[in-house]
C-alpha positions as CSV (number, residue, x, y, z in Angstrom):
1,M,-12.5,13.7,-3.9
2,I,-12.8,10.9,-1.4
3,K,-14.9,12.2,1.4
4,K,-13.5,11.7,4.9
5,K,-16.6,9.9,6.0
6,S,-16.1,7.5,3.0
7,L,-12.4,6.9,4.0
8,K,-13.5,6.0,7.6
9,L,-16.1,3.6,6.2
10,L,-13.6,2.1,3.7
11,I,-11.0,1.5,6.4
12,S,-13.5,-0.4,8.5
13,E,-14.9,-2.4,5.5
14,K,-11.4,-3.3,4.3
15,L,-10.4,-4.5,7.7
16,L,-13.6,-6.6,8.0
17,D,-13.0,-8.1,4.6
18,S,-9.4,-8.9,5.5
19,E,-10.6,-10.6,8.7
20,I,-13.2,-12.7,6.9
21,L,-10.6,-13.7,4.3
22,L,-8.2,-14.6,7.1
23,K,-10.8,-16.8,8.8
24,N,-11.4,-18.5,5.5
25,N,-7.8,-19.4,4.9
26,R,-7.4,-16.8,2.1
27,F,-4.2,-15.5,3.6
28,A,-2.5,-13.7,0.7
29,T,-5.7,-11.8,-0.2
30,S,-6.2,-11.0,3.5
31,V,-2.8,-9.3,3.6
32,Y,-3.4,-7.5,0.3
33,I,-6.7,-6.0,1.5
34,A,-5.4,-5.2,5.0
35,G,-2.6,-3.2,3.4
36,Y,-5.2,-1.0,1.7
37,S,-6.8,-0.3,5.0
38,V,-3.5,1.1,6.3
39,E,-3.1,3.2,3.1
40,L,-6.6,4.6,3.6
41,A,-5.9,5.4,7.3
42,L,-2.7,7.3,6.3
43,K,-4.7,9.3,3.7
44,L,-7.3,10.1,6.3
45,K,-4.5,11.3,8.6
46,L,-3.2,13.5,5.7
47,C,-6.7,15.1,5.5
48,R,-6.4,16.0,9.2
49,M,-2.8,17.1,9.0
50,F,-3.3,19.4,6.0
51,K,-6.9,20.4,6.9
52,F,-8.4,18.9,3.8
53,K,-12.0,19.7,4.9
54,E,-13.8,18.1,2.0
55,G,-11.7,14.9,1.9
56,F,-8.7,13.4,0.1
57,P,-8.0,15.0,-3.3
58,E,-8.0,12.6,-6.2
59,N,-6.8,14.9,-9.0
60,R,-4.8,18.1,-9.7
61,E,-7.9,20.3,-9.6
62,E,-9.0,19.1,-6.2
63,F,-5.5,19.4,-4.9
64,G,-5.2,22.9,-6.4
65,A,-8.3,24.0,-4.6
66,Y,-6.6,23.1,-1.3
67,Q,-3.4,24.8,-2.3
68,N,-5.4,28.1,-2.8
69,S,-7.5,27.9,0.4
70,G,-6.8,29.3,3.9
71,G,-5.8,26.6,6.4
72,S,-4.6,24.0,3.9
73,K,-2.5,26.5,1.9
74,E,-0.5,27.4,5.0
75,R,0.2,23.8,5.9
76,L,1.0,22.7,2.3
77,D,3.4,25.5,1.5
78,G,6.9,24.1,1.2
79,V,5.8,20.6,2.1
80,I,3.6,19.2,-0.7
81,S,3.6,20.9,-4.1
82,Q,2.1,18.1,-6.3
83,I,-0.8,15.7,-5.9
84,R,1.4,12.7,-6.9
85,Q,3.4,13.2,-3.7
86,I,0.4,11.9,-1.7
87,R,-1.8,10.3,-4.3
88,N,0.0,6.9,-4.4
89,H,0.2,3.6,-2.7
90,D,3.6,4.0,-1.1
91,L,3.1,3.6,2.6
92,N,6.5,5.1,3.4
93,R,5.8,8.3,1.5
94,L,2.3,8.5,2.9
95,L,3.6,8.0,6.5
96,F,6.2,10.7,6.0
97,Y,3.7,13.3,4.7
98,S,1.1,12.3,7.4
99,G,3.3,13.7,10.1
100,A,3.1,10.5,12.0
101,E,6.4,8.9,11.0
102,I,8.4,9.7,14.1
103,K,5.7,8.5,16.5
104,I,5.0,5.4,14.5
105,K,8.6,4.4,14.3
106,E,9.2,5.2,18.0
107,N,6.0,3.5,19.3
108,K,4.9,0.9,16.7
109,F,8.1,0.1,14.9
110,E,7.6,-3.7,15.0
111,Q,4.1,-3.4,13.5
112,W,5.4,-0.9,10.9
113,L,8.2,-3.3,9.8
114,I,5.5,-6.0,9.2
115,V,3.1,-3.7,7.3
116,N,5.8,-1.8,5.4
117,A,6.4,-4.8,3.2
118,W,3.0,-4.3,1.7
119,D,2.7,-3.3,-2.0
120,P,-0.4,-3.2,-4.2
121,E,1.5,-5.2,-6.7
122,L,1.0,-8.2,-4.4
123,R,-2.2,-8.8,-6.4
124,Y,-0.1,-10.1,-9.3
125,T,1.9,-12.6,-7.2
126,L,1.2,-16.2,-6.3
127,R,3.4,-16.0,-3.2
128,E,2.3,-18.3,-0.4
129,V,1.4,-16.5,2.8
130,S,1.2,-18.6,6.0
131,K,-1.5,-18.3,8.5
132,N,0.9,-16.9,11.1
133,E,2.2,-14.3,8.6
134,A,-1.3,-13.2,7.7
135,M,-2.4,-13.1,11.4
136,D,0.7,-10.9,12.2
137,F,-0.1,-8.7,9.2
138,F,-3.7,-8.3,10.2
139,G,-2.9,-7.6,13.8
140,S,-0.2,-5.1,13.0
141,S,-2.4,-3.4,10.5
142,T,-5.2,-3.1,13.0
143,E,-2.8,-1.7,15.7
144,L,-1.3,0.8,13.3
145,I,-4.7,2.1,12.1
146,Q,-5.9,2.6,15.6
147,Y,-2.6,4.4,16.5
148,I,-2.7,6.5,13.3
149,L,-6.3,7.6,13.7
150,K,-6.3,8.3,17.4
151,K,-6.7,12.0,18.0
């Protein structure tokens, strides 16, 4: 279980790491780390959406406990039946299940288009990332996170 408090802290830390990398001309790694901050924000949003009181479930047992508990059970029924639907790095799927997809695509579409290209497999590539590209990605990530997490 990833506690909600831990998710909040990780989001902030990953964004700070990304910013430091950006300032030190480590553009590809800055983008890679910023992408994780968006993923974590979406997982925190899922906790709110589905009333995961303890935090984000990391395995079948933890997810099963939510499936069998009051508020979460009602919200999960017919929407999410397996942990793998939300325990992944697919930003599109996480956005869909977070309940924020329509609002993001209506109000932050440009930022979403930039961030949506992120994939954790970027860690295995030697692709060049320009300073402008990294700055756009960092700015879009920051904006999206603020929008996703506003109450």
